[in-house]
N, C-alpha and C positions, 0 to 999 in steps of 0.2 A: 383018608389021606389027602383028598382034594380040599376038604374043609380046613385041614391043618395048614396046607400050603397057602390058602387064601388068607387065613388069619395071620400067618407069618408075613405075607406080603403087606397086609394092612399095617401091622406094627412097624414094618420096615419103612413104609411110606410116612407114617406119623413121626417116626424118629428122624427121618430125613428132613421133614418139614420143620421140626423143632430145631434141629441143628442149623438148617438154613436160616431160619428166623433169628436164632441166637447170633449167628455169624453176621448177619446184616445189622442187627441191633448194636452189636459191639462196634461194627464199622461206623454206624451212624453216631453212636455215643463218642467214640474216639475222635470222629471228625468235629463234633461240637466241643469236646473237651480241649482239643488242640487250639481252638480259637476263642473260647469263652473265658470270662474273667470273674465269674461269680464263685468265690472260694467255697469249697465244700459241697456245692450243689451236685457236682458230677458223682460224688461218692454215694449219694443216695440211690442213684440209678445204676451204679456199676454192678453188673450181674455177679461178679466174683466176690463182692463184699458180703461178709457174714451178716446175719440178721441182727445180732446184738450190736455190732459196730454201725450198721445202717440206722438202728434206732438211736444210738448215741449221737451220730452226726445229724440226724433229723432234729433231735432236741437242741443241739448246739445251733443249728441253722434257725430254728424257731425262736430261740432266745435272741439271736442277733437281729432277726426280722422284727421281733417285738420292740427291741430298743430302737430300731429304725423308725417304726411307726410312732412310738411315743415322742421321740425327739422331733420327728417331722411335724407332729401335732403342736409341739411347743414353738417350733419355728413358724408354723402357720399362724398361731395365735399372736406371736410377736409381730408378724407382718400385718395382721389384721388390726392391731392396736395402734399402728402408725406412730411410734415414738419419735419425738423431735430432739434435736440437739442444737444449741446455740454456741457458736465458736467465734473467736476473733479472726475475721477474714483479713483485716489490715489494721495494723497498729499505728501507722503513720501515713494515712491517706491525706493528700493535699486538700486544704480548705478551698482551693481554687475550683474544685468540682461543685461547690455550692455557692449560692448567692449570699451577700451580706444580709443579716437578719432584718426583718421589718421592725422598725422602732416606732412605737405608738406612744404619744404623750398626751395625757389628759390632765387638765386643771381640776383639782378636787372641787372647786367651785365652778360648775360647768358653764355658767352664763355670765356674759359681760353686762352687768347691770346698767352701765352707762347708756346702753341702747334702749332701755325700757321706755323713755318718753317717745322715742320714734315709733316703737312697736304699738304703744297705746294709740298714737295718732293714726297709724296705718290701719289698725283693726277697729278704730272708732270705739274705744272703750269708754263708756260713760261713767260718771262719778259713782253711781250706785253699784256698778260692777267692779270698780277699780280695786277695792280691798280684796275681794275674793279672787280676782284675776292675779293680783300680786302674790296672794297666798299660794296659789297653784304653782306659779313660776318659782317661788322660793323653794317649794318641794322639788321641782324639777332641777333646781340648782345643785342638789346633792343626790340626785337619783342614780341608783345602780340596781342591778338585778337582785342583789341580796339586801337591799335597803328600801323596800317598798313601804316600810314603816314611816317614811317621810310624808306619806299621805294620811297618816293617822289624824292630823289636824283637820282634815276635810270631812271626817265623819259627822253626820248631822247637818252638813251644809246643803243648801239647795243648789245642786250642780246642773240642773237641767238647762239653765240659761247659758252655761259654759260649753255645752255640746256643740255649739255652732263654730267653735274655734278649734283649729287643728294645732294642738300644743306641740306635736312633733315638729311641725313646720316652724312654729314660733321659737321653740328651743333651738332649732337649727339656725335661725336667723340671729339669735342672741348668742350663739356659741362663739368661743374665742377664735379669732383669725390668726394666721401664722405671724403676721407682722405685729400683733398685739402681745404675744407671750413668748415669741422666739426671737433671738437676736444672735449676732456674731457666729453664724454657722460656719463650721470648717469641716470639709469632707476630704479625707485622704490628704491632709496637710494643705489644702487649698481653700481659700475663703469663697463661700458660695452664698447666693441669695436664698434665705430660708424658705421663702414662698415658692421657690422652684424645686425645692427638695421635699417639702411636706405638702400633703393634701388632706382634706377632711376625710374622716373615717368613722363609721359607726362601730360601737362596741357595746357590750352589756354594761358599760360604765357611762354611756352617753356618747355625745359627739366629740371626737378627739382629732388629733393630727397625726398622720402616719408618714413615715419615711421609707422609701424603697419598696413599696408594695407592688407597684406595677412595673417599675424599671428593672428591679432585681439586679442591681449593680453587683459586680463581682468584687471581692476583696483583692488587695494587692498582696504580694509576697511578704510585705512588711507587717509585722504584728506587734502588739504591745500598746502601751498607753500613747494616746495622741495619733494613732495611725488609722483610726476609723472615723467616727462621727463625734464632733465636739461642738457644743452650742451652749448658749446661756438662756436660762428660763427666767421669764419675768413674771413675778407673782401678781402685781397689779391689785393689791388689797383694796385700794380706794374704789375699785370698780366691782367689788363683790357685793352680793345681796346683803343689805344691812341686817336683815332678820336671820341670816344664815348662821348657824352655830357649828358648822362643820369645820374641822381643823384645816389649816391652810397648807398648801403644798401641791405636789403633782403625783400622778400615778404613771409609772413607766411599764410598758409591756413589750417584751422581746418575743417576736413571732417568726415562724416560717411563713413564706409568702402565701401559701395556700391554707393557712390556719386562720380561723376567724377570731378567736380570742384565747387568752391564757390568763393565768393569775398574775396580778400586777406587783410591781416593786414600789414601795413607798419612798418618795423623795421629799425630804423635809427642807424648809427654808434655812438659809445661812450655812449650807454645807455644799462642798464639792463632792459629787458622786461619780465614782469611776466604776463602770460595769464591764468586767472582762467576760467574754463569751467563749465557751468551749462547745464544740459540736460532737455529737455521737450519732452516727447513721446506722440504721438497722433495717435489714431486708430479708425476705424469705425467698429462697432460690426456686428454680423451676420445678424441682422434684416435689414441692409442696403445693403447687398451684392447681393440681388436679383434684385435691381434696376440698370438701366443702368448708366454708368459713367457720362453721361451728367446731370442726376438728382442728383447723389451722389456727383459730383464735386471732384472725386478722382478716381484713377485707381489702380486695383490690378495687381499683377505680371502676372497672367494667362490670363488677358483680352486682348489678342493679337488682337482680332477682334474689339476692341473699336476704335472709330474714333479719340480718343485722345492718343492712344498708339503709341508712337514713341520714340525710344531710340537708343543709340549708339550700334553699332554691338557688340554682345556678352556681353552686359551689362544689369543689372537688370533695370527695369523701375523705375526711380525716376524723380522728377521734374527737377533737375539740368541736368540729363542725357538727358531728352527730350529737354531742352534748348540748350544743346551742339549739339545735332543732328540737331536742328533747325538752329543753327549757320552754320553748314556744308551745309545745303540746301540753305541758302542764299548765301554762297560763290559760290556754284554751279550755282545758278541763275544769279549772277552778272559776274562771271569770268570762269564758266565751270570747276572749279577745287576746291580742298579743301587743306588747309594747314595740311598735315598729321602729322606734328610735334606736333600739338595740341591735337590729338585724337587717340584712339586705331586703330589698323589696320582695314581697310575696303576695299570695292571694288570701292570706289570713286576715280576719277582721281586726282592725286596729282599735285599741282601747280609746274610749272617749272619756270626758271628764267624769261622767257618772259611774264609770267603771273603776276609777282610781281607789275609792274606799274598799272595793272588793280585793284589789291587789294588796292593800294594807292588811286586810283581815286574814289573808293567806300567806303573809310574809314568813311566818314561822315554819311553813311547810316547804319553803323554797330556798332553804339555807344551805343544804348539803346534797351532794351526790351520794347515792347508796349503791352498793354492789349486791347482786342477787345472793341470797342465803348468808348475809353477813350478820343478821340479827342475833344468832346465838353467841357471837363474839364481840359485837360492838353495841354498846348501850346508847340509845338515843331517847330523848324525851319526846321528840316528834319525828314522824316519818319524813323522808327527804325525797329527792328525785331519783327514781329507779330507772336508769337509762342503760340498756344493754348495748353499750357501744364498744367496739373493738378498735384496735389500732389499724391504721393503714399498713399493708404489708411492706411498704417502703416509706419509712417514717424517719424524720430528723428530729432529734432532741437537742435543744439549745440549753446548756447549763450555764447559769450566770453566777459570777462571783463578784459581789458588790463590796466596794470599799468607800467609806465616807470620811471626809476630813473637814474640819471647821475652816471656812474660808475667811480670811482677813478678820480674825477675832478682835483686833485692836480698833476696828471701825464700829461705831455705835450701831445698834440694830435698827434704829430709825433713820439711818443715813441713806440717801438715795443711791450711794455706791453699793450698798449691801442689799438692794432690792432684788437682784438677780442671783441665780444659783447655777453653777456650771455642771454640765452633764457630759460625760465622756464614755462612749460605747465603742468597744474595739474587740477584735479577736485576741484571745489570750496567747495562742500558739499557732504556728502555720500548719499544723496537722490535726487530724481527727481520728477517733476510733471508728472502725466499721465492724459491725457484728452481722453474722450470717446465720440464719436458722434453716436447717435442712432436715430431711427425713433421716433418722438414724438407721432405718432398715428399709431398703427399697427392694423391688422385685429382683434386681441383680444380686443383692446380698442374699435374698431367699434362695436363688438358684445355686449360688456358690456354697451356701451353708448346707443345702440339701445334697449337693455333690460331695461335700466333705463327709457328711454322716453316712452316705452310701459307701464311700471308700472305707470308712472306719468299720462299719458293721459287716459289709458283704464284699468289700474290695472290688466294687463294680462301678461302672459309669453308665451314662445314658445309652451308649452304644451297646454295652453289655446287656442292658435290659431289653433293648430292641432285638439283640441276637437271641436272648432267651425266649422272648415272645415269638420270634420267627421259628425257633426250634420247637416250641410247644404247640403252636397252632398251625404250622405248615408241615414241618418235617415229620413230626410224630404221627399226625393223621395220615400223611402220605405213606409212611412206613406200614402202618396197620392196613391201609387199603391195598398195598402191594402184597402184603402177607395173606390177606384174604383172597386175593386173586390167585396167588400161588397155591393156596390150599384148595381152591375150587378146581384148579387145573389138575392137581394131583388126584383129586377125587374123581374127576371125569375119566382120567386115564385108568384109575383103579376100577371104576365101574365097567369101562370098555374092556 
């Protein structure tokens, strides 16, 4: 009888403990359900839920969670790929935000041959050296980076005796001066002294004359023909090298102030040339600057540690400056020297007279720029210059629209009135296009997208996840710990 009573009391205590635990669990679950926002999660833990329905809700929640994981992976991959987009930031930005372009003028015949007697006397050129000396200067008269074949005539010549002469210095002394080939300069509708507007400038075409490189004068609000730079170019054919076979005329280059060179425009005699300039500005915004230049595909001025950062000594990083530096490195690779007449002063070894045939021998390899991995798509007979140069992240593109008209066709071509040709450079319109490149998908977009997919799949937010973690790792362990303590208490009372 006593054993029966003891067994009954034990079962009563166990039933009482289970009922107490179930009551507390329901109270805990109801407290979480009343505040939580993870749809369907509470149904899994609801004690009154049937097993079959609990299984169905578990499958539904697992499917929703799987979709959440998969889409989150896609969002993470998209963020990792760092896609860019380029948009029009401003379609009518004022050109007053930029300077008038640099205008560089080069005579196709680079040297004023009338100064040759003075040069011979200055450098004490003897009769036995005179012919070879003039041959070298005739080659310099038409020298440019892509025309080293002008030195073909020097192959087989004994050039050792010419190494004592600095032909870069001699060519600079024989180069055309502003008062010799420029006249009647007009800047913004006012007559100006050409020699106060232009200054000597080195280019891969030789020594030229540049306007507005240092001053960076701003344009006026007036645009259109005759509102910019107007001047007359004097050909001076009588002072060209007599043995020179190069066509007569001028080369015009329109540049941004920080750019060393660009591809020139051909100006032919007896024509009036009007060059309308339009500007397009392109920049990468702040969201892209945290990425390496290899992903961004552009270089900032301060990224001197970038693998793509190479520029002319003392010059700002620009695509064209990088290409000019690349030209010098190819000259050093092939001939162990560089043509310092083309570039700003540097520590590179300058070519001497004995190096000139080497330049001619490699001229066919210095004609074109190549892009990496272009060979399957572009056929070339010879390799070119492989320069991995990128644009500056803030770059200005100057688009030129050239119009030529015959000037005074009724005047004979040999008339002194027809020896000059008019050049007119101006801004075409008072506005410019501004493009902006930014990240298509930033960390803010990642968080917003993740929040949206969480709402779609589970109907929860970050706070809901925090609540669930608090419930799972604090409330539930605390519940089981209290249940364990209650069980031990009943057990001690039962034993006693």
